[in-house]
C-alpha beads as a LAMMPS data file, in Angstrom:
LAMMPS data file: protein, C-alpha beads

171 atoms
170 bonds

1 atom types
1 bond types

-500.0 500.0 xlo xhi
-500.0 500.0 ylo yhi
-500.0 500.0 zlo zhi

Masses

1 110.0

Atoms # bond

1 1 1 293.970 -222.482 -259.391
2 1 1 294.826 -219.599 -261.430
3 1 1 297.843 -218.657 -263.630
4 1 1 299.528 -215.300 -264.021
5 1 1 299.652 -213.658 -267.431
6 1 1 302.564 -211.636 -268.153
7 1 1 300.202 -208.712 -267.417
8 1 1 299.746 -210.021 -263.845
9 1 1 296.315 -210.408 -264.421
10 1 1 295.283 -213.724 -263.607
11 1 1 292.942 -216.043 -265.733
12 1 1 291.335 -219.645 -265.138
13 1 1 290.946 -222.314 -268.031
14 1 1 287.364 -221.096 -268.054
15 1 1 288.506 -218.090 -269.629
16 1 1 290.247 -220.033 -272.580
17 1 1 286.874 -221.804 -273.350
18 1 1 284.506 -218.635 -273.457
19 1 1 287.080 -216.825 -275.425
20 1 1 286.946 -220.117 -277.663
21 1 1 283.433 -219.850 -277.676
22 1 1 283.436 -215.931 -278.278
23 1 1 285.813 -216.338 -281.515
24 1 1 283.457 -219.477 -282.812
25 1 1 280.360 -217.125 -282.898
26 1 1 282.598 -214.128 -284.325
27 1 1 283.772 -216.559 -287.421
28 1 1 280.796 -218.947 -287.781
29 1 1 280.749 -222.490 -287.178
30 1 1 282.413 -224.550 -289.723
31 1 1 279.710 -226.498 -292.228
32 1 1 280.420 -229.960 -293.425
33 1 1 281.386 -229.842 -297.142
34 1 1 278.247 -231.254 -299.216
35 1 1 278.967 -235.052 -300.184
36 1 1 276.276 -234.941 -303.333
37 1 1 274.835 -232.875 -306.093
38 1 1 271.704 -231.133 -304.658
39 1 1 270.259 -227.827 -302.495
40 1 1 270.952 -226.774 -299.166
41 1 1 266.984 -225.637 -298.872
42 1 1 264.015 -227.658 -300.450
43 1 1 262.505 -226.084 -303.482
44 1 1 259.281 -226.533 -305.022
45 1 1 259.811 -227.192 -308.917
46 1 1 259.248 -225.642 -311.622
47 1 1 262.096 -223.111 -310.572
48 1 1 262.930 -220.051 -312.402
49 1 1 266.548 -219.030 -312.277
50 1 1 267.268 -215.127 -312.992
51 1 1 269.507 -212.390 -313.480
52 1 1 269.243 -208.970 -314.594
53 1 1 269.128 -210.174 -318.241
54 1 1 268.761 -213.873 -318.200
55 1 1 265.844 -216.485 -317.621
56 1 1 265.912 -220.074 -317.017
57 1 1 263.414 -222.678 -316.028
58 1 1 264.112 -226.238 -314.186
59 1 1 261.544 -228.653 -313.629
60 1 1 263.124 -230.686 -311.443
61 1 1 266.445 -230.712 -309.312
62 1 1 268.569 -232.960 -311.624
63 1 1 268.282 -230.436 -314.396
64 1 1 269.000 -226.975 -311.896
65 1 1 271.995 -229.042 -310.542
66 1 1 273.439 -230.585 -313.867
67 1 1 275.731 -228.205 -315.822
68 1 1 278.618 -228.332 -318.547
69 1 1 281.581 -226.000 -318.497
70 1 1 281.064 -224.834 -321.858
71 1 1 277.301 -223.646 -321.180
72 1 1 277.848 -223.181 -317.412
73 1 1 276.451 -220.600 -315.768
74 1 1 277.676 -218.388 -312.954
75 1 1 275.241 -219.193 -310.961
76 1 1 275.979 -216.807 -307.910
77 1 1 274.820 -214.158 -310.089
78 1 1 271.523 -215.556 -310.180
79 1 1 268.362 -215.386 -307.837
80 1 1 265.651 -218.614 -307.431
81 1 1 262.428 -218.169 -307.360
82 1 1 260.435 -221.421 -306.942
83 1 1 256.888 -222.432 -307.592
84 1 1 255.276 -221.415 -304.007
85 1 1 256.991 -218.219 -304.058
86 1 1 260.064 -218.757 -301.938
87 1 1 263.235 -216.707 -303.180
88 1 1 266.971 -217.806 -302.422
89 1 1 270.088 -216.087 -303.253
90 1 1 273.131 -218.615 -304.046
91 1 1 275.901 -218.111 -302.151
92 1 1 278.301 -220.737 -303.019
93 1 1 278.871 -223.484 -306.068
94 1 1 280.158 -227.038 -305.386
95 1 1 281.322 -228.952 -308.048
96 1 1 281.276 -232.852 -308.304
97 1 1 283.075 -234.872 -310.979
98 1 1 284.075 -231.695 -313.174
99 1 1 286.776 -232.851 -314.966
100 1 1 289.356 -230.293 -316.682
101 1 1 287.383 -228.252 -319.492
102 1 1 290.315 -228.904 -321.276
103 1 1 290.462 -232.402 -321.296
104 1 1 286.947 -232.736 -322.144
105 1 1 286.246 -229.332 -324.284
106 1 1 283.740 -228.454 -321.772
107 1 1 281.172 -230.685 -323.016
108 1 1 280.742 -233.150 -320.476
109 1 1 278.287 -232.792 -318.002
110 1 1 278.557 -232.881 -314.035
111 1 1 276.621 -232.047 -311.172
112 1 1 276.715 -229.198 -308.579
113 1 1 275.472 -228.635 -305.228
114 1 1 273.854 -225.073 -304.852
115 1 1 274.310 -223.409 -301.157
116 1 1 271.228 -221.173 -301.017
117 1 1 270.108 -218.215 -298.693
118 1 1 266.381 -217.411 -298.232
119 1 1 265.663 -213.785 -299.603
120 1 1 262.039 -213.859 -298.462
121 1 1 259.222 -214.327 -300.986
122 1 1 258.270 -211.476 -302.451
123 1 1 254.117 -210.717 -303.459
124 1 1 253.426 -211.916 -306.703
125 1 1 252.975 -208.647 -308.148
126 1 1 256.460 -207.683 -306.804
127 1 1 257.774 -210.910 -308.723
128 1 1 256.240 -209.926 -311.835
129 1 1 257.614 -206.573 -311.844
130 1 1 261.355 -207.560 -311.473
131 1 1 260.609 -210.476 -314.318
132 1 1 259.198 -207.837 -316.892
133 1 1 262.201 -205.507 -316.111
134 1 1 264.239 -209.130 -316.507
135 1 1 262.517 -209.460 -319.778
136 1 1 263.183 -205.775 -320.992
137 1 1 266.905 -206.999 -320.752
138 1 1 266.817 -210.576 -322.327
139 1 1 267.864 -211.008 -325.788
140 1 1 265.474 -213.465 -326.197
141 1 1 262.499 -211.382 -325.789
142 1 1 261.785 -209.557 -328.765
143 1 1 258.247 -208.233 -328.231
144 1 1 258.483 -206.485 -324.360
145 1 1 254.934 -205.512 -324.994
146 1 1 253.884 -209.252 -325.230
147 1 1 255.942 -210.322 -322.360
148 1 1 254.364 -207.737 -320.207
149 1 1 251.229 -208.643 -320.843
150 1 1 251.750 -212.438 -320.197
151 1 1 253.515 -211.552 -316.809
152 1 1 250.808 -209.294 -316.061
153 1 1 248.352 -212.405 -316.496
154 1 1 249.923 -214.916 -314.405
155 1 1 247.655 -215.788 -311.676
156 1 1 250.449 -218.251 -309.438
157 1 1 253.915 -218.238 -309.389
158 1 1 254.084 -221.466 -311.098
159 1 1 252.046 -220.295 -313.893
160 1 1 254.648 -216.940 -313.752
161 1 1 257.424 -219.230 -313.798
162 1 1 256.265 -221.838 -316.632
163 1 1 255.743 -218.826 -318.948
164 1 1 259.341 -217.123 -318.358
165 1 1 260.258 -220.431 -319.780
166 1 1 259.426 -220.032 -323.130
167 1 1 260.637 -216.427 -323.980
168 1 1 260.203 -217.149 -327.898
169 1 1 256.553 -217.047 -327.325
170 1 1 256.962 -213.285 -326.812
171 1 1 258.685 -212.657 -330.254

Bonds

1 1 1 2
2 1 2 3
3 1 3 4
4 1 4 5
5 1 5 6
6 1 6 7
7 1 7 8
8 1 8 9
9 1 9 10
10 1 10 11
11 1 11 12
12 1 12 13
13 1 13 14
14 1 14 15
15 1 15 16
16 1 16 17
17 1 17 18
18 1 18 19
19 1 19 20
20 1 20 21
21 1 21 22
22 1 22 23
23 1 23 24
24 1 24 25
25 1 25 26
26 1 26 27
27 1 27 28
28 1 28 29
29 1 29 30
30 1 30 31
31 1 31 32
32 1 32 33
33 1 33 34
34 1 34 35
35 1 35 36
36 1 36 37
37 1 37 38
38 1 38 39
39 1 39 40
40 1 40 41
41 1 41 42
42 1 42 43
43 1 43 44
44 1 44 45
45 1 45 46
46 1 46 47
47 1 47 48
48 1 48 49
49 1 49 50
50 1 50 51
51 1 51 52
52 1 52 53
53 1 53 54
54 1 54 55
55 1 55 56
56 1 56 57
57 1 57 58
58 1 58 59
59 1 59 60
60 1 60 61
61 1 61 62
62 1 62 63
63 1 63 64
64 1 64 65
65 1 65 66
66 1 66 67
67 1 67 68
68 1 68 69
69 1 69 70
70 1 70 71
71 1 71 72
72 1 72 73
73 1 73 74
74 1 74 75
75 1 75 76
76 1 76 77
77 1 77 78
78 1 78 79
79 1 79 80
80 1 80 81
81 1 81 82
82 1 82 83
83 1 83 84
84 1 84 85
85 1 85 86
86 1 86 87
87 1 87 88
88 1 88 89
89 1 89 90
90 1 90 91
91 1 91 92
92 1 92 93
93 1 93 94
94 1 94 95
95 1 95 96
96 1 96 97
97 1 97 98
98 1 98 99
99 1 99 100
100 1 100 101
101 1 101 102
102 1 102 103
103 1 103 104
104 1 104 105
105 1 105 106
106 1 106 107
107 1 107 108
108 1 108 109
109 1 109 110
110 1 110 111
111 1 111 112
112 1 112 113
113 1 113 114
114 1 114 115
115 1 115 116
116 1 116 117
117 1 117 118
118 1 118 119
119 1 119 120
120 1 120 121
121 1 121 122
122 1 122 123
123 1 123 124
124 1 124 125
125 1 125 126
126 1 126 127
127 1 127 128
128 1 128 129
129 1 129 130
130 1 130 131
131 1 131 132
132 1 132 133
133 1 133 134
134 1 134 135
135 1 135 136
136 1 136 137
137 1 137 138
138 1 138 139
139 1 139 140
140 1 140 141
141 1 141 142
142 1 142 143
143 1 143 144
144 1 144 145
145 1 145 146
146 1 146 147
147 1 147 148
148 1 148 149
149 1 149 150
150 1 150 151
151 1 151 152
152 1 152 153
153 1 153 154
154 1 154 155
155 1 155 156
156 1 156 157
157 1 157 158
158 1 158 159
159 1 159 160
160 1 160 161
161 1 161 162
162 1 162 163
163 1 163 164
164 1 164 165
165 1 165 166
166 1 166 167
167 1 167 168
168 1 168 169
169 1 169 170
170 1 170 171
């Protein structure tokens, strides 16, 4: 059975289904919102959360996904490097139990869900170069040469991440 459109061309019910499929491919399928704190990809801990000028090491998922409004960081500006060498961009952050910063003065902790996108796995030397550039812009690192020597000496991603958790050693 065909029906005629105003243009005079016939279409069938199957055409609507095909157009719907095409539209869903173009816009992407809706994803279910997260129901609990965590990450969208499994991570090997400890992990390093870094930006152009900051380093933060987290030893477990709970530490990574718990924050406060007063000290909260703009997660989407950061990259995650885990102990296996996998690198992730943070696409979206979903808050859980976050009250108004005005009501609790930004001091109450709350949990988040991090939607991650894989950025592949840089080889260890590339990761070292990236982190040396970060330490050169990081205020807590006063002895840039000591940081370079320490980073160059790391023999694994885990060792590299753990030493980045102590930037005060590079004073």
